Each structure stands twice: as C-alpha cells, then as structure tokens.
C-alpha positions in Angstrom: 62.3 -24.9 49.3 60.3 -26.8 46.9 58.1 -24.8 44.9 54.6 -26.4 43.1 52.0 -23.9 41.6 48.8 -25.5 39.6 45.9 -25.0 38.4 42.8 -26.3 38.3 40.9 -25.3 35.3 43.1 -23.1 34.9 46.1 -22.7 32.7 49.4 -20.8 35.1 50.4 -18.1 32.5 53.9 -17.1 33.1 52.8 -13.4 34.6 50.1 -15.1 37.3 53.4 -17.4 37.5 55.7 -14.9 38.3 53.0 -12.7 40.7 52.5 -15.8 42.8 55.8 -16.2 43.4 56.5 -12.0 44.3 53.9 -11.9 46.5 55.2 -15.3 48.1 58.7 -13.6 49.0 56.7 -11.8 51.7 56.0 -14.7 53.5 59.5 -15.9 53.0 61.0 -12.9 54.5 59.5 -13.7 57.7 60.2 -17.3 58.0 63.2 -18.8 56.4 63.0 -22.4 57.5 59.8 -23.1 54.9 60.2 -27.1 53.5 57.6 -26.8 50.4 55.2 -24.5 49.3 52.0 -26.1 47.3 49.7 -23.2 45.7 46.4 -24.5 43.9 44.8 -21.7 41.9 41.7 -22.8 40.2 38.2 -21.8 38.9 35.1 -23.2 40.7 31.5 -22.9 38.6 29.4 -21.7 42.1 26.0 -19.8 41.4 27.9 -16.7 43.2 30.0 -15.1 40.8 31.6 -12.4 43.3 33.7 -15.9 44.5 34.4 -18.0 41.5 38.5 -17.6 41.5 40.2 -19.4 44.5 43.7 -19.8 45.8 44.7 -22.1 48.3 48.0 -22.6 49.7 50.1 -25.3 51.5 52.9 -24.2 53.3 54.9 -27.0 55.3 57.1 -25.2 57.5 59.5 -26.7 60.2 57.0 -28.1 63.0 53.8 -27.5 61.3 51.4 -27.1 57.8 49.8 -24.3 57.7 47.0 -23.7 54.9 45.5 -20.9 53.8 42.9 -20.0 51.0 41.0 -17.2 49.6 38.1 -16.8 46.8 37.6 -13.7 45.0 35.8 -12.4 41.7 39.5 -11.4 40.8 43.0 -14.4 41.1 45.3 -11.5 41.4 43.2 -10.6 44.4 42.4 -13.9 45.9 46.2 -14.3 45.6 46.2 -10.9 47.9 44.2 -12.4 50.1 45.9 -15.4 50.4 49.2 -14.0 51.4 47.8 -12.0 54.1 46.4 -14.8 55.6 49.3 -17.0 55.1 51.8 -14.0 56.8 49.6 -13.4 59.7 49.7 -17.6 59.7 53.7 -17.9 59.5 54.2 -14.4 61.9 51.8 -16.1 64.5 53.8 -19.8 64.4 56.8 -17.9 64.3 55.9 -16.3 67.3 54.9 -19.4 68.7 58.3 -20.8 68.3 60.4 -18.1 69.9 58.0 -17.9 73.1 59.0 -21.6 73.4 63.0 -21.2 73.1 62.7 -18.6 75.9 60.6 -20.4 78.0 63.0 -23.6 77.7 65.6 -21.0 78.5 64.4 -19.5 82.0 63.8 -22.9 82.6 67.4 -23.8 82.7 68.5 -20.6 83.9 66.1 -21.2 87.5 67.2 -24.9 87.4 71.2 -23.7 87.6 70.2 -20.8 90.5 68.3 -23.3 92.1 71.5 -26.3 92.4 
C-alpha cells in the first residue's frame, strides 16, 4: 500500500502525519485490499472561518476508487470527520463485494441442482 500525505498552503508536521496514519489504521482494519491512499490537507482562504481547514482523501481499493472530503475549523477535527466518512464508504464497498460473491455462489448451486 502506498500512502501519500501532502499539504497545500500548509506544512505537514510529523505530529500531523502520525495522527493521519493512526486514524487511517481504522479504515485499513476493515478492508485490507487497499492499493493506494492519497491524503491532501489544506488551508483555504474562505469567508467562512469555520470551514477553512480541509482534509481530502482518495482511496484506491480493488474494484474502485473512493473519495471523501471534510472541512472544519480545526484540522484534526477535519481529519476525524474524513476518516468517519471513509470508514463508512469502505464498509459499504466491502459488503457490496461480499454480496456479489454470495450471489455467484448461489447461482452455481442452482445450476448444479438443475443439471
């Protein structure tokens, strides 16, 4: 798995990098077929000061690409929201894959039973 953490208008400190890696561990615990993870942390100059800190993530898994983004006043809170969104998407993707496998096995059993 390739992990890229970059910052836009922001220096990614070792503490911030460790925090992101620790939180992404929760996502990887649910699904181990992750190919590539790209995290972009940025500070945007917006009129709303509550949503200036932004965290975005592209997650390449076997079968598709998952994207999540989050904005918040605090960058650590934005990372927390991002990981929550990613976690839900990964679990949903995993259940879809498991349902497809189950449907294929049922079709094979039905084909054998009718033959």
